[in-house]
LUMBAPA-693476 format. One record per residue: residue number from 1; residue in three letters; chain; x, y, z of N, C-alpha, C in turn. Coordinates in nm, 4 decimals. Layout:
BEGIN
{NUM,ALA,A,{X,Y,Z},{X,Y,Z},{X,Y,Z}}
...
//
This chain:
BEGIN
{1,UNK,A,{-0.6928,0.4341,-1.2007},{-0.8140,0.3631,-1.1662},{-0.9322,0.4505,-1.2086}}
{2,UNK,A,{-1.0280,0.3866,-1.2707},{-1.1473,0.4596,-1.3144},{-1.2401,0.4837,-1.1951}}
{3,UNK,A,{-1.3348,0.5739,-1.2141},{-1.4329,0.6019,-1.1092},{-1.5153,0.4771,-1.0788}}
{4,UNK,A,{-1.5483,0.3984,-1.1815},{-1.6263,0.2761,-1.1602},{-1.5468,0.1755,-1.0771}}
{5,UNK,A,{-1.4165,0.1636,-1.1049},{-1.3313,0.0730,-1.0270},{-1.3223,0.1195,-0.8813}}
{6,UNK,A,{-1.3095,0.2493,-0.8605},{-1.3024,0.3031,-0.7243},{-1.4322,0.2748,-0.6497}}
{7,UNK,A,{-1.5459,0.2962,-0.7138},{-1.6754,0.2693,-0.6496},{-1.6882,0.1209,-0.6134}}
{8,UNK,A,{-1.6435,0.0343,-0.7034},{-1.6515,-0.1099,-0.6786},{-1.5644,-0.1493,-0.5598}}
{9,UNK,A,{-1.4446,-0.0938,-0.5510},{-1.3550,-0.1242,-0.4389},{-1.4114,-0.0704,-0.3072}}
{10,UNK,A,{-1.4673,0.0484,-0.3113},{-1.5293,0.1040,-0.1904},{-1.6453,0.0157,-0.1440}}
{11,UNK,A,{-1.7220,-0.0360,-0.2396},{-1.8340,-0.1240,-0.2049},{-1.7842,-0.2534,-0.1402}}
{12,UNK,A,{-1.6615,-0.2958,-0.1713},{-1.6044,-0.4181,-0.1116},{-1.5316,-0.3883,0.0201}}
{13,UNK,A,{-1.5397,-0.2641,0.0678},{-1.4808,-0.2303,0.1969},{-1.3398,-0.1769,0.1920}}
{14,UNK,A,{-1.2895,-0.1456,0.0742},{-1.1570,-0.0856,0.0629},{-1.1608,0.0566,0.1165}}
{15,UNK,A,{-1.0480,0.1021,0.1706},{-1.0328,0.2421,0.2121},{-0.9336,0.3042,0.1151}}
{16,UNK,A,{-0.9769,0.4041,0.0399},{-0.8939,0.4714,-0.0599},{-0.8703,0.6150,-0.0161}}
{17,UNK,A,{-0.7448,0.6603,-0.0252},{-0.7131,0.7966,0.0176},{-0.6100,0.8571,-0.0782}}
{18,UNK,A,{-0.6299,0.9836,-0.1121},{-0.5328,1.0580,-0.1918},{-0.4590,1.1561,-0.1023}}
{19,UNK,A,{-0.3333,1.1844,-0.1368},{-0.2537,1.2840,-0.0639},{-0.2209,1.3982,-0.1599}}
{20,UNK,A,{-0.2368,1.5196,-0.1116},{-0.2151,1.6384,-0.1940},{-0.1177,1.7341,-0.1257}}
{21,UNK,A,{-0.0449,1.8062,-0.2071},{0.0346,1.9198,-0.1635},{-0.0328,2.0391,-0.2306}}
{22,UNK,A,{-0.1147,2.1104,-0.1542},{-0.2009,2.2115,-0.2162},{-0.3027,2.1385,-0.3018}}
{23,UNK,A,{-0.3106,2.1734,-0.4320},{-0.4015,2.0976,-0.5192},{-0.3290,1.9971,-0.6058}}
{24,UNK,A,{-0.2027,1.9684,-0.5771},{-0.1246,1.8738,-0.6571},{-0.1274,1.7353,-0.5907}}
{25,UNK,A,{-0.1730,1.6378,-0.6673},{-0.1740,1.5002,-0.6179},{-0.0303,1.4515,-0.6036}}
{26,UNK,A,{0.0055,1.4007,-0.4847},{0.1417,1.3514,-0.4617},{0.1451,1.2013,-0.4339}}
{27,UNK,A,{0.0311,1.1422,-0.4009},{0.0295,0.9994,-0.3735},{-0.1093,0.9523,-0.3350}}
{28,UNK,A,{-0.1169,0.8235,-0.3024},{-0.2447,0.7657,-0.2621},{-0.2186,0.6393,-0.1810}}
{29,UNK,A,{-0.3237,0.5910,-0.1170},{-0.3119,0.4653,-0.0443},{-0.4394,0.3847,-0.0609}}
{30,UNK,A,{-0.4222,0.2545,-0.0456},{-0.5323,0.1599,-0.0483},{-0.5180,0.0705,0.0737}}
{31,UNK,A,{-0.6266,0.0518,0.1467},{-0.6291,-0.0448,0.2563},{-0.7386,-0.1446,0.2220}}
{32,UNK,A,{-0.6960,-0.2698,0.2002},{-0.7909,-0.3762,0.1693},{-0.8384,-0.4394,0.2997}}
{33,UNK,A,{-0.9643,-0.4811,0.3042},{-1.0174,-0.5408,0.4274},{-0.9404,-0.6664,0.4686}}
{34,UNK,A,{-0.9503,-0.6984,0.5961},{-0.8805,-0.8143,0.6520},{-0.9303,-0.9449,0.5905}}
{35,UNK,A,{-0.8347,-1.0327,0.5607},{-0.8619,-1.1693,0.5195},{-0.7761,-1.2566,0.6098}}
{36,UNK,A,{-0.8398,-1.3411,0.6890},{-0.7670,-1.4274,0.7833},{-0.6739,-1.3471,0.8738}}
{37,UNK,A,{-0.7206,-1.2295,0.9186},{-0.6433,-1.1478,1.0116},{-0.5344,-1.0639,0.9494}}
{38,UNK,A,{-0.5274,-1.0627,0.8153},{-0.4226,-0.9865,0.7460},{-0.4870,-0.8765,0.6624}}
{39,UNK,A,{-0.4433,-0.7524,0.6857},{-0.4909,-0.6367,0.6099},{-0.3802,-0.5959,0.5137}}
{40,UNK,A,{-0.4172,-0.5617,0.3912},{-0.3193,-0.5134,0.2936},{-0.3220,-0.3611,0.2928}}
{41,UNK,A,{-0.2048,-0.3006,0.3125},{-0.1890,-0.1554,0.3088},{-0.0885,-0.1230,0.1991}}
{42,UNK,A,{-0.1304,-0.0417,0.1033},{-0.0422,-0.0020,-0.0061},{-0.0379,0.1504,-0.0086}}
{43,UNK,A,{0.0807,0.2068,0.0080},{0.1006,0.3521,0.0001},{0.1862,0.3802,-0.1218}}
{44,UNK,A,{0.1428,0.4729,-0.2045},{0.2166,0.5089,-0.3255},{0.2423,0.6588,-0.3248}}
{45,UNK,A,{0.3661,0.6969,-0.3555},{0.4004,0.8384,-0.3662},{0.4686,0.8585,-0.5015}}
{46,UNK,A,{0.4266,0.9589,-0.5733},{0.4868,0.9864,-0.7033},{0.6351,1.0192,-0.6850}}
{47,UNK,A,{0.7200,0.9737,-0.7785},{0.8654,0.9863,-0.7613},{0.9145,1.1264,-0.7248}}
{48,UNK,A,{0.8590,1.2290,-0.7811},{0.9049,1.3644,-0.7523},{0.8738,1.4137,-0.6118}}
{49,UNK,A,{0.7934,1.3382,-0.5371},{0.7518,1.3805,-0.4039},{0.8000,1.2865,-0.2940}}
{50,UNK,A,{0.8811,1.1886,-0.3305},{0.9310,1.0934,-0.2312},{1.0341,1.1596,-0.1413}}
{51,UNK,A,{1.0462,1.1056,-0.0200},{1.1445,1.1570,0.0749},{1.0986,1.2801,0.1516}}
{52,UNK,A,{0.9705,1.3136,0.1424},{0.9177,1.4318,0.2109},{0.8172,1.3978,0.3210}}
{53,UNK,A,{0.7984,1.2683,0.3482},{0.7073,1.2284,0.4548},{0.5673,1.1911,0.4103}}
{54,UNK,A,{0.5358,1.2066,0.2819},{0.4007,1.1731,0.2362},{0.3739,1.0234,0.2491}}
{55,UNK,A,{0.4702,0.9409,0.2109},{0.4536,0.7958,0.2221},{0.4354,0.7530,0.3657}}
{56,UNK,A,{0.5141,0.8116,0.4538},{0.5023,0.7779,0.5955},{0.3636,0.8139,0.6485}}
{57,UNK,A,{0.3137,0.9304,0.6117},{0.1803,0.9722,0.6573},{0.0725,0.8774,0.6032}}
{58,UNK,A,{0.0809,0.8431,0.4753},{-0.0168,0.7508,0.4174},{-0.0078,0.6135,0.4838}}
{59,UNK,A,{0.1141,0.5659,0.5026},{0.1356,0.4354,0.5650},{0.0816,0.4337,0.7080}}
{60,UNK,A,{0.1122,0.5354,0.7870},{0.0669,0.5398,0.9266},{-0.0853,0.5425,0.9352}}
{61,UNK,A,{-0.1496,0.6164,0.8466},{-0.2965,0.6203,0.8461},{-0.3533,0.4836,0.8082}}
{62,UNK,A,{-0.2912,0.4184,0.7099},{-0.3345,0.2845,0.6698},{-0.3129,0.1835,0.7804}}
{63,UNK,A,{-0.1989,0.1918,0.8480},{-0.1681,0.1014,0.9587},{-0.2674,0.1200,1.0737}}
{64,UNK,A,{-0.3008,0.2436,1.1037},{-0.4000,0.2712,1.2088},{-0.5342,0.2085,1.1719}}
{65,UNK,A,{-0.5715,0.2192,1.0460},{-0.6974,0.1600,1.0002},{-0.6914,0.0073,1.0114}}
{66,UNK,A,{-0.5767,-0.0529,0.9807},{-0.5603,-0.1982,0.9928},{-0.5777,-0.2418,1.1375}}
{67,UNK,A,{-0.5223,-0.1638,1.2287},{-0.5350,-0.1971,1.3716},{-0.6804,-0.1903,1.4168}}
{68,UNK,A,{-0.7547,-0.0911,1.3675},{-0.8971,-0.0792,1.4013},{-0.9725,-0.2029,1.3522}}
{69,UNK,A,{-0.9292,-0.2589,1.2407},{-0.9923,-0.3799,1.1870},{-0.9507,-0.5045,1.2648}}
{70,UNK,A,{-0.8583,-0.4901,1.3597},{-0.8142,-0.6044,1.4394},{-0.7140,-0.6934,1.3690}}
{71,UNK,A,{-0.6371,-0.6382,1.2765},{-0.5416,-0.7173,1.1993},{-0.4318,-0.7760,1.2873}}
{72,UNK,A,{-0.3921,-0.8982,1.2556},{-0.2774,-0.9629,1.3186},{-0.1483,-0.9289,1.2444}}
{73,UNK,A,{-0.1631,-0.8971,1.1156},{-0.0485,-0.8667,1.0304},{-0.0934,-0.7733,0.9194}}
{74,UNK,A,{0.0050,-0.7090,0.8594},{-0.0192,-0.6203,0.7459},{0.0675,-0.6683,0.6308}}
{75,UNK,A,{0.0095,-0.6715,0.5131},{0.0862,-0.7028,0.3928},{0.0874,-0.5814,0.3022}}
{76,UNK,A,{0.1882,-0.5766,0.2177},{0.1952,-0.4749,0.1143},{0.2576,-0.5393,-0.0081}}
{77,UNK,A,{0.2447,-0.4755,-0.1233},{0.3101,-0.5251,-0.2436},{0.3781,-0.4075,-0.3122}}
{78,UNK,A,{0.4953,-0.4353,-0.3674},{0.5786,-0.3322,-0.4280},{0.6347,-0.3883,-0.5585}}
{79,UNK,A,{0.6380,-0.3081,-0.6623},{0.7071,-0.3504,-0.7840},{0.8535,-0.3752,-0.7506}}
{80,UNK,A,{0.9078,-0.4848,-0.7987},{1.0460,-0.5217,-0.7664},{1.1459,-0.4146,-0.8087}}
{81,UNK,A,{1.1173,-0.3401,-0.9151},{1.2095,-0.2357,-0.9610},{1.2009,-0.1086,-0.8773}}
{82,UNK,A,{1.1015,-0.0999,-0.7894},{1.0829,0.0187,-0.7059},{1.1703,0.0068,-0.5804}}
{83,UNK,A,{1.2969,0.0363,-0.5956},{1.3913,0.0246,-0.4848},{1.3535,0.1146,-0.3675}}
{84,UNK,A,{1.3024,0.2346,-0.3969},{1.2576,0.3249,-0.2898},{1.1471,0.2594,-0.2072}}
{85,UNK,A,{1.0514,0.1995,-0.2751},{0.9406,0.1354,-0.2060},{0.9838,0.0158,-0.1228}}
{86,UNK,A,{1.0762,-0.0635,-0.1755},{1.1273,-0.1786,-0.1004},{1.2053,-0.1337,0.0226}}
{87,UNK,A,{1.2860,-0.0277,0.0073},{1.3596,0.0263,0.1233},{1.2624,0.0819,0.2272}}
{88,UNK,A,{1.1614,0.1535,0.1810},{1.0598,0.2102,0.2692},{0.9962,0.0993,0.3540}}
{89,UNK,A,{0.9536,-0.0083,0.2889},{0.8907,-0.1193,0.3608},{0.9897,-0.1870,0.4553}}
{90,UNK,A,{1.1114,-0.2061,0.4090},{1.2130,-0.2709,0.4925},{1.2442,-0.1917,0.6183}}
{91,UNK,A,{1.2494,-0.0595,0.6066},{1.2768,0.0252,0.7237},{1.1656,0.0174,0.8275}}
{92,UNK,A,{1.0485,-0.0215,0.7847},{0.9349,-0.0316,0.8761},{0.9139,-0.1745,0.9271}}
{93,UNK,A,{1.0057,-0.2638,0.8940},{1.0012,-0.3990,0.9476},{0.9342,-0.5033,0.8605}}
{94,UNK,A,{0.8898,-0.4666,0.7410},{0.8291,-0.5641,0.6512},{0.9356,-0.6622,0.6030}}
{95,UNK,A,{0.8966,-0.7878,0.5879},{0.9852,-0.8915,0.5357},{0.9239,-0.9502,0.4092}}
{96,UNK,A,{1.0081,-0.9781,0.3113},{0.9620,-1.0354,0.1855},{0.9058,-1.1754,0.2089}}
{97,UNK,A,{0.7888,-1.2017,0.1478},{0.7305,-1.3352,0.1567},{0.7159,-1.4023,0.0206}}
{98,UNK,A,{0.7119,-1.3222,-0.0874},{0.6930,-1.3824,-0.2190},{0.7270,-1.2827,-0.3294}}
{99,UNK,A,{0.7786,-1.3359,-0.4408},{0.7968,-1.2601,-0.5653},{0.7193,-1.3327,-0.6742}}
{100,UNK,A,{0.6566,-1.2560,-0.7631},{0.5749,-1.3188,-0.8666},{0.5537,-1.2223,-0.9828}}
{101,UNK,A,{0.5108,-1.2789,-1.0949},{0.4718,-1.2034,-1.2135},{0.3284,-1.2449,-1.2439}}
{102,UNK,A,{0.2412,-1.1473,-1.2595},{0.1012,-1.1764,-1.2897},{0.0886,-1.2328,-1.4307}}
{103,UNK,A,{-0.0080,-1.3200,-1.4497},{-0.0309,-1.3802,-1.5808},{-0.0479,-1.2726,-1.6874}}
{104,UNK,A,{0.0234,-1.2889,-1.7960},{0.0125,-1.1958,-1.9084},{0.0891,-1.0667,-1.8909}}
{105,UNK,A,{0.1644,-1.0525,-1.7820},{0.2413,-0.9303,-1.7571},{0.3897,-0.9623,-1.7474}}
{106,UNK,A,{0.4722,-0.8589,-1.7450},{0.6171,-0.8759,-1.7360},{0.6747,-0.8257,-1.6041}}
{107,UNK,A,{0.5992,-0.7417,-1.5339},{0.6509,-0.6798,-1.4116},{0.6542,-0.7790,-1.2960}}
{108,UNK,A,{0.7659,-0.7774,-1.2217},{0.7779,-0.8610,-1.1030},{0.7317,-0.7813,-0.9809}}
{109,UNK,A,{0.6491,-0.8445,-0.8970},{0.5970,-0.7851,-0.7746},{0.6575,-0.8557,-0.6550}}
{110,UNK,A,{0.6670,-0.7834,-0.5432},{0.7184,-0.8387,-0.4182},{0.6096,-0.8188,-0.3132}}
{111,UNK,A,{0.5661,-0.9293,-0.2507},{0.4750,-0.9223,-0.1368},{0.5593,-0.9227,-0.0096}}
{112,UNK,A,{0.5229,-0.8340,0.0826},{0.5946,-0.8214,0.2101},{0.4938,-0.8247,0.3231}}
{113,UNK,A,{0.5374,-0.8698,0.4417},{0.4461,-0.8827,0.5554},{0.5109,-0.8284,0.6824}}
{114,UNK,A,{0.4258,-0.7692,0.7653},{0.4663,-0.7160,0.8949},{0.3680,-0.7670,1.0000}}
{115,UNK,A,{0.4183,-0.8349,1.1031},{0.3328,-0.8783,1.2125},{0.3020,-0.7616,1.3043}}
{116,UNK,A,{0.1811,-0.7593,1.3572},{0.1417,-0.6508,1.4486},{0.1421,-0.6995,1.5923}}
//
């Protein structure tokens, strides 16, 4: 994401956070503002750093922010080929609600939802 894209998302009320191990970037998260009581929380951890708790920390911080916004539910989206990400969401109680491919792209995405 470019700096201009980050500024634009921040202006729309997104919460963006990076996670570091020392000065090494290991992941990031995005929390999109509530729409109809649903907040989107996306936590990403680079493959070499998965399984060390970074995703859980990012997710918990995003979930706490969703609760402050008064969310009734949380959604997330994961690339269908990202088995680690799908397992991560499933272990936290997320259920699949939709699979789709964006126009002009080949990658399949999975939307998942968790009631609060």
